[in-house]
CHARMM-style PDB file with segment names, atoms N, HN, CA, C and O in Angstrom:
ATOM      1  N   MET     1       2.755 -15.151 -18.407  1.00  0.00      PROA
ATOM      2  CA  MET     1       3.835 -14.631 -17.564  1.00  0.00      PROA
ATOM      3  C   MET     1       4.400 -15.757 -16.703  1.00  0.00      PROA
ATOM      4  O   MET     1       3.662 -16.444 -15.997  1.00  0.00      PROA
ATOM      5  N   GLU     2       5.705 -15.936 -16.772  1.00  0.00      PROA
ATOM      6  HN  GLU     2       6.305 -15.378 -17.346  1.00  0.00      PROA
ATOM      7  CA  GLU     2       6.337 -16.951 -15.949  1.00  0.00      PROA
ATOM      8  C   GLU     2       6.763 -16.334 -14.630  1.00  0.00      PROA
ATOM      9  O   GLU     2       7.377 -15.268 -14.604  1.00  0.00      PROA
ATOM     10  N   GLN     3       6.438 -17.000 -13.545  1.00  0.00      PROA
ATOM     11  HN  GLN     3       5.939 -17.866 -13.566  1.00  0.00      PROA
ATOM     12  CA  GLN     3       6.757 -16.451 -12.233  1.00  0.00      PROA
ATOM     13  C   GLN     3       8.098 -16.953 -11.714  1.00  0.00      PROA
ATOM     14  O   GLN     3       8.572 -16.492 -10.676  1.00  0.00      PROA
ATOM     15  N   ASP     4       8.720 -17.902 -12.436  1.00  0.00      PROA
ATOM     16  HN  ASP     4       8.336 -18.276 -13.279  1.00  0.00      PROA
ATOM     17  CA  ASP     4       9.977 -18.461 -11.962  1.00  0.00      PROA
ATOM     18  C   ASP     4      11.144 -17.496 -12.164  1.00  0.00      PROA
ATOM     19  O   ASP     4      12.158 -17.604 -11.475  1.00  0.00      PROA
ATOM     20  N   ASN     5      11.014 -16.564 -13.092  1.00  0.00      PROA
ATOM     21  HN  ASN     5      10.190 -16.476 -13.652  1.00  0.00      PROA
ATOM     22  CA  ASN     5      12.138 -15.701 -13.454  1.00  0.00      PROA
ATOM     23  C   ASN     5      12.007 -14.292 -12.882  1.00  0.00      PROA
ATOM     24  O   ASN     5      12.501 -13.335 -13.479  1.00  0.00      PROA
ATOM     25  N   ILE     6      11.344 -14.155 -11.732  1.00  0.00      PROA
ATOM     26  HN  ILE     6      10.943 -14.933 -11.248  1.00  0.00      PROA
ATOM     27  CA  ILE     6      11.173 -12.822 -11.151  1.00  0.00      PROA
ATOM     28  C   ILE     6      12.392 -12.490 -10.291  1.00  0.00      PROA
ATOM     29  O   ILE     6      12.670 -13.196  -9.322  1.00  0.00      PROA
ATOM     30  N   PRO     7      13.116 -11.436 -10.628  1.00  0.00      PROA
ATOM     31  CA  PRO     7      14.265 -11.023  -9.799  1.00  0.00      PROA
ATOM     32  C   PRO     7      13.790 -10.532  -8.438  1.00  0.00      PROA
ATOM     33  O   PRO     7      12.683 -10.008  -8.311  1.00  0.00      PROA
ATOM     34  N   THR     8      14.629 -10.702  -7.425  1.00  0.00      PROA
ATOM     35  HN  THR     8      15.528 -11.128  -7.528  1.00  0.00      PROA
ATOM     36  CA  THR     8      14.223 -10.308  -6.078  1.00  0.00      PROA
ATOM     37  C   THR     8      14.029  -8.802  -5.982  1.00  0.00      PROA
ATOM     38  O   THR     8      13.201  -8.333  -5.202  1.00  0.00      PROA
ATOM     39  N   GLN     9      14.785  -8.040  -6.768  1.00  0.00      PROA
ATOM     40  HN  GLN     9      15.458  -8.421  -7.402  1.00  0.00      PROA
ATOM     41  CA  GLN     9      14.660  -6.587  -6.708  1.00  0.00      PROA
ATOM     42  C   GLN     9      13.240  -6.153  -7.069  1.00  0.00      PROA
ATOM     43  O   GLN     9      12.675  -5.267  -6.428  1.00  0.00      PROA
ATOM     44  N   ASP    10      12.667  -6.778  -8.093  1.00  0.00      PROA
ATOM     45  HN  ASP    10      13.126  -7.498  -8.614  1.00  0.00      PROA
ATOM     46  CA  ASP    10      11.316  -6.412  -8.499  1.00  0.00      PROA
ATOM     47  C   ASP    10      10.329  -6.689  -7.378  1.00  0.00      PROA
ATOM     48  O   ASP    10       9.465  -5.857  -7.100  1.00  0.00      PROA
ATOM     49  N   SER    11      10.442  -7.837  -6.731  1.00  0.00      PROA
ATOM     50  HN  SER    11      11.144  -8.512  -6.957  1.00  0.00      PROA
ATOM     51  CA  SER    11       9.498  -8.161  -5.669  1.00  0.00      PROA
ATOM     52  C   SER    11       9.690  -7.209  -4.490  1.00  0.00      PROA
ATOM     53  O   SER    11       8.718  -6.842  -3.830  1.00  0.00      PROA
ATOM     54  N   ASP    12      10.933  -6.806  -4.219  1.00  0.00      PROA
ATOM     55  HN  ASP    12      11.722  -7.104  -4.755  1.00  0.00      PROA
ATOM     56  CA  ASP    12      11.169  -5.838  -3.148  1.00  0.00      PROA
ATOM     57  C   ASP    12      10.519  -4.508  -3.487  1.00  0.00      PROA
ATOM     58  O   ASP    12       9.927  -3.862  -2.623  1.00  0.00      PROA
ATOM     59  N   GLN    13      10.630  -4.098  -4.748  1.00  0.00      PROA
ATOM     60  HN  GLN    13      11.112  -4.623  -5.450  1.00  0.00      PROA
ATOM     61  CA  GLN    13      10.017  -2.838  -5.161  1.00  0.00      PROA
ATOM     62  C   GLN    13       8.506  -2.921  -5.033  1.00  0.00      PROA
ATOM     63  O   GLN    13       7.863  -1.972  -4.584  1.00  0.00      PROA
ATOM     64  N   VAL    14       7.942  -4.046  -5.422  1.00  0.00      PROA
ATOM     65  HN  VAL    14       8.465  -4.817  -5.787  1.00  0.00      PROA
ATOM     66  CA  VAL    14       6.489  -4.219  -5.325  1.00  0.00      PROA
ATOM     67  C   VAL    14       6.058  -4.137  -3.868  1.00  0.00      PROA
ATOM     68  O   VAL    14       5.063  -3.483  -3.553  1.00  0.00      PROA
ATOM     69  N   GLU    15       6.795  -4.792  -2.975  1.00  0.00      PROA
ATOM     70  HN  GLU    15       7.603  -5.323  -3.231  1.00  0.00      PROA
ATOM     71  CA  GLU    15       6.445  -4.751  -1.558  1.00  0.00      PROA
ATOM     72  C   GLU    15       6.526  -3.329  -1.028  1.00  0.00      PROA
ATOM     73  O   GLU    15       5.670  -2.908  -0.250  1.00  0.00      PROA
ATOM     74  N   ALA    16       7.545  -2.586  -1.441  1.00  0.00      PROA
ATOM     75  HN  ALA    16       8.240  -2.928  -2.073  1.00  0.00      PROA
ATOM     76  CA  ALA    16       7.686  -1.205  -0.991  1.00  0.00      PROA
ATOM     77  C   ALA    16       6.516  -0.361  -1.489  1.00  0.00      PROA
ATOM     78  O   ALA    16       5.966   0.452  -0.746  1.00  0.00      PROA
ATOM     79  N   ILE    17       6.143  -0.560  -2.747  1.00  0.00      PROA
ATOM     80  HN  ILE    17       6.589  -1.220  -3.350  1.00  0.00      PROA
ATOM     81  CA  ILE    17       5.024   0.202  -3.308  1.00  0.00      PROA
ATOM     82  C   ILE    17       3.739  -0.154  -2.570  1.00  0.00      PROA
ATOM     83  O   ILE    17       2.949   0.731  -2.242  1.00  0.00      PROA
ATOM     84  N   GLU    18       3.522  -1.435  -2.306  1.00  0.00      PROA
ATOM     85  HN  GLU    18       4.164  -2.155  -2.572  1.00  0.00      PROA
ATOM     86  CA  GLU    18       2.315  -1.855  -1.599  1.00  0.00      PROA
ATOM     87  C   GLU    18       2.278  -1.245  -0.205  1.00  0.00      PROA
ATOM     88  O   GLU    18       1.214  -0.843   0.266  1.00  0.00      PROA
ATOM     89  N   ALA    19       3.429  -1.171   0.460  1.00  0.00      PROA
ATOM     90  HN  ALA    19       4.293  -1.498   0.078  1.00  0.00      PROA
ATOM     91  CA  ALA    19       3.472  -0.591   1.798  1.00  0.00      PROA
ATOM     92  C   ALA    19       3.079   0.882   1.749  1.00  0.00      PROA
ATOM     93  O   ALA    19       2.329   1.358   2.601  1.00  0.00      PROA
ATOM     94  N   VAL    20       3.589   1.605   0.749  1.00  0.00      PROA
ATOM     95  HN  VAL    20       4.199   1.219   0.057  1.00  0.00      PROA
ATOM     96  CA  VAL    20       3.260   3.026   0.620  1.00  0.00      PROA
ATOM     97  C   VAL    20       1.774   3.198   0.340  1.00  0.00      PROA
ATOM     98  O   VAL    20       1.123   4.057   0.935  1.00  0.00      PROA
ATOM     99  N   VAL    21       1.241   2.395  -0.555  1.00  0.00      PROA
ATOM    100  HN  VAL    21       1.770   1.697  -1.039  1.00  0.00      PROA
ATOM    101  CA  VAL    21      -0.184   2.495  -0.887  1.00  0.00      PROA
ATOM    102  C   VAL    21      -1.028   2.206   0.342  1.00  0.00      PROA
ATOM    103  O   VAL    21      -2.015   2.898   0.593  1.00  0.00      PROA
ATOM    104  N   THR    22      -0.651   1.185   1.112  1.00  0.00      PROA
ATOM    105  HN  THR    22       0.151   0.623   0.908  1.00  0.00      PROA
ATOM    106  CA  THR    22      -1.403   0.833   2.316  1.00  0.00      PROA
ATOM    107  C   THR    22      -1.387   1.992   3.297  1.00  0.00      PROA
ATOM    108  O   THR    22      -2.423   2.325   3.874  1.00  0.00      PROA
ATOM    109  N   GLU    23      -0.223   2.617   3.499  1.00  0.00      PROA
ATOM    110  HN  GLU    23       0.618   2.347   3.031  1.00  0.00      PROA
ATOM    111  CA  GLU    23      -0.137   3.748   4.415  1.00  0.00      PROA
ATOM    112  C   GLU    23      -1.022   4.887   3.944  1.00  0.00      PROA
ATOM    113  O   GLU    23      -1.718   5.508   4.747  1.00  0.00      PROA
ATOM    114  N   GLU    24      -1.002   5.168   2.640  1.00  0.00      PROA
ATOM    115  HN  GLU    24      -0.436   4.664   1.987  1.00  0.00      PROA
ATOM    116  CA  GLU    24      -1.817   6.261   2.114  1.00  0.00      PROA
ATOM    117  C   GLU    24      -3.295   5.970   2.327  1.00  0.00      PROA
ATOM    118  O   GLU    24      -4.057   6.869   2.684  1.00  0.00      PROA
ATOM    119  N   LEU    25      -3.710   4.725   2.114  1.00  0.00      PROA
ATOM    120  HN  LEU    25      -3.092   3.995   1.824  1.00  0.00      PROA
ATOM    121  CA  LEU    25      -5.116   4.369   2.309  1.00  0.00      PROA
ATOM    122  C   LEU    25      -5.503   4.519   3.773  1.00  0.00      PROA
ATOM    123  O   LEU    25      -6.588   5.015   4.076  1.00  0.00      PROA
ATOM    124  N   LEU    26      -4.628   4.096   4.689  1.00  0.00      PROA
ATOM    125  HN  LEU    26      -3.747   3.694   4.443  1.00  0.00      PROA
ATOM    126  CA  LEU    26      -4.932   4.222   6.111  1.00  0.00      PROA
ATOM    127  C   LEU    26      -5.071   5.685   6.499  1.00  0.00      PROA
ATOM    128  O   LEU    26      -6.001   6.055   7.216  1.00  0.00      PROA
ATOM    129  N   VAL    27      -4.147   6.519   6.026  1.00  0.00      PROA
ATOM    130  HN  VAL    27      -3.392   6.218   5.444  1.00  0.00      PROA
ATOM    131  CA  VAL    27      -4.208   7.948   6.336  1.00  0.00      PROA
ATOM    132  C   VAL    27      -5.489   8.541   5.775  1.00  0.00      PROA
ATOM    133  O   VAL    27      -6.144   9.355   6.427  1.00  0.00      PROA
ATOM    134  N   GLU    28      -5.844   8.129   4.558  1.00  0.00      PROA
ATOM    135  HN  GLU    28      -5.312   7.468   4.029  1.00  0.00      PROA
ATOM    136  CA  GLU    28      -7.045   8.654   3.922  1.00  0.00      PROA
ATOM    137  C   GLU    28      -8.282   8.259   4.719  1.00  0.00      PROA
ATOM    138  O   GLU    28      -9.164   9.089   4.938  1.00  0.00      PROA
ATOM    139  N   GLU    29      -8.358   7.003   5.157  1.00  0.00      PROA
ATOM    140  HN  GLU    29      -7.642   6.329   4.979  1.00  0.00      PROA
ATOM    141  CA  GLU    29      -9.511   6.543   5.930  1.00  0.00      PROA
ATOM    142  C   GLU    29      -9.615   7.304   7.239  1.00  0.00      PROA
ATOM    143  O   GLU    29     -10.705   7.722   7.632  1.00  0.00      PROA
ATOM    144  N   ILE    30      -8.486   7.488   7.917  1.00  0.00      PROA
ATOM    145  HN  ILE    30      -7.601   7.148   7.598  1.00  0.00      PROA
ATOM    146  CA  ILE    30      -8.493   8.201   9.196  1.00  0.00      PROA
ATOM    147  C   ILE    30      -8.948   9.638   8.983  1.00  0.00      PROA
ATOM    148  O   ILE    30      -9.720  10.171   9.781  1.00  0.00      PROA
ATOM    149  N   SER    31      -8.474  10.268   7.909  1.00  0.00      PROA
ATOM    150  HN  SER    31      -7.848   9.835   7.262  1.00  0.00      PROA
ATOM    151  CA  SER    31      -8.857  11.650   7.628  1.00  0.00      PROA
ATOM    152  C   SER    31     -10.352  11.746   7.356  1.00  0.00      PROA
ATOM    153  O   SER    31     -11.015  12.658   7.848  1.00  0.00      PROA
ATOM    154  N   ILE    32     -10.884  10.814   6.579  1.00  0.00      PROA
ATOM    155  HN  ILE    32     -10.345  10.073   6.179  1.00  0.00      PROA
ATOM    156  CA  ILE    32     -12.313  10.829   6.262  1.00  0.00      PROA
ATOM    157  C   ILE    32     -13.123  10.604   7.536  1.00  0.00      PROA
ATOM    158  O   ILE    32     -14.111  11.299   7.769  1.00  0.00      PROA
ATOM    159  N   ASP    33     -12.718   9.645   8.359  1.00  0.00      PROA
ATOM    160  HN  ASP    33     -11.915   9.080   8.169  1.00  0.00      PROA
ATOM    161  CA  ASP    33     -13.433   9.384   9.606  1.00  0.00      PROA
ATOM    162  C   ASP    33     -13.394  10.612  10.506  1.00  0.00      PROA
ATOM    163  O   ASP    33     -14.383  10.944  11.159  1.00  0.00      PROA
ATOM    164  N   GLY    34     -12.244  11.284  10.538  1.00  0.00      PROA
ATOM    165  HN  GLY    34     -11.441  11.014  10.008  1.00  0.00      PROA
ATOM    166  CA  GLY    34     -12.124  12.484  11.365  1.00  0.00      PROA
ATOM    167  C   GLY    34     -13.046  13.586  10.885  1.00  0.00      PROA
ATOM    168  O   GLY    34     -13.659  14.281  11.695  1.00  0.00      PROA
ATOM    169  N   MET    35     -13.150  13.754   9.565  1.00  0.00      PROA
ATOM    170  HN  MET    35     -12.651  13.189   8.907  1.00  0.00      PROA
ATOM    171  CA  MET    35     -14.007  14.803   9.016  1.00  0.00      PROA
ATOM    172  C   MET    35     -15.480  14.482   9.247  1.00  0.00      PROA
ATOM    173  O   MET    35     -16.288  15.384   9.470  1.00  0.00      PROA
ATOM    174  N   CYS    36     -15.828  13.201   9.192  1.00  0.00      PROA
ATOM    175  HN  CYS    36     -15.172  12.469   9.011  1.00  0.00      PROA
ATOM    176  CA  CYS    36     -17.232  12.810   9.337  1.00  0.00      PROA
ATOM    177  C   CYS    36     -17.630  12.716  10.809  1.00  0.00      PROA
ATOM    178  O   CYS    36     -18.813  12.585  11.123  1.00  0.00      PROA
ATOM    179  N   GLY    37     -16.656  12.781  11.707  1.00  0.00      PROA
ATOM    180  HN  GLY    37     -15.695  12.888  11.453  1.00  0.00      PROA
ATOM    181  CA  GLY    37     -16.967  12.718  13.132  1.00  0.00      PROA
ATOM    182  C   GLY    37     -17.417  11.335  13.568  1.00  0.00      PROA
ATOM    183  O   GLY    37     -18.263  11.207  14.453  1.00  0.00      PROA
ATOM    184  N   VAL    38     -16.856  10.295  12.951  1.00  0.00      PROA
ATOM    185  HN  VAL    38     -16.168  10.399  12.232  1.00  0.00      PROA
ATOM    186  CA  VAL    38     -17.267   8.934  13.296  1.00  0.00      PROA
ATOM    187  C   VAL    38     -16.766   8.578  14.687  1.00  0.00      PROA
ATOM    188  O   VAL    38     -17.450   7.882  15.438  1.00  0.00      PROA
ATOM    189  N   TYR    39     -15.566   9.054  15.036  1.00  0.00      PROA
ATOM    190  HN  TYR    39     -15.010   9.619  14.426  1.00  0.00      PROA
ATOM    191  CA  TYR    39     -15.013   8.692  16.335  1.00  0.00      PROA
ATOM    192  C   TYR    39     -15.295   9.764  17.359  1.00  0.00      PROA
ATOM    193  OT1 TYR    39     -14.901   9.630  18.517  1.00  0.00      PROA
TER     194      TYR     39
END
């Protein structure tokens, strides 16, 4: 795979997807901690 020919739109989409995944993971962790009574 050549990295020189990556359009900016693709990288923007990847960043957006990563942001959504990160938010979902954070929400999931907070929910699990809340259920387990860690805090």
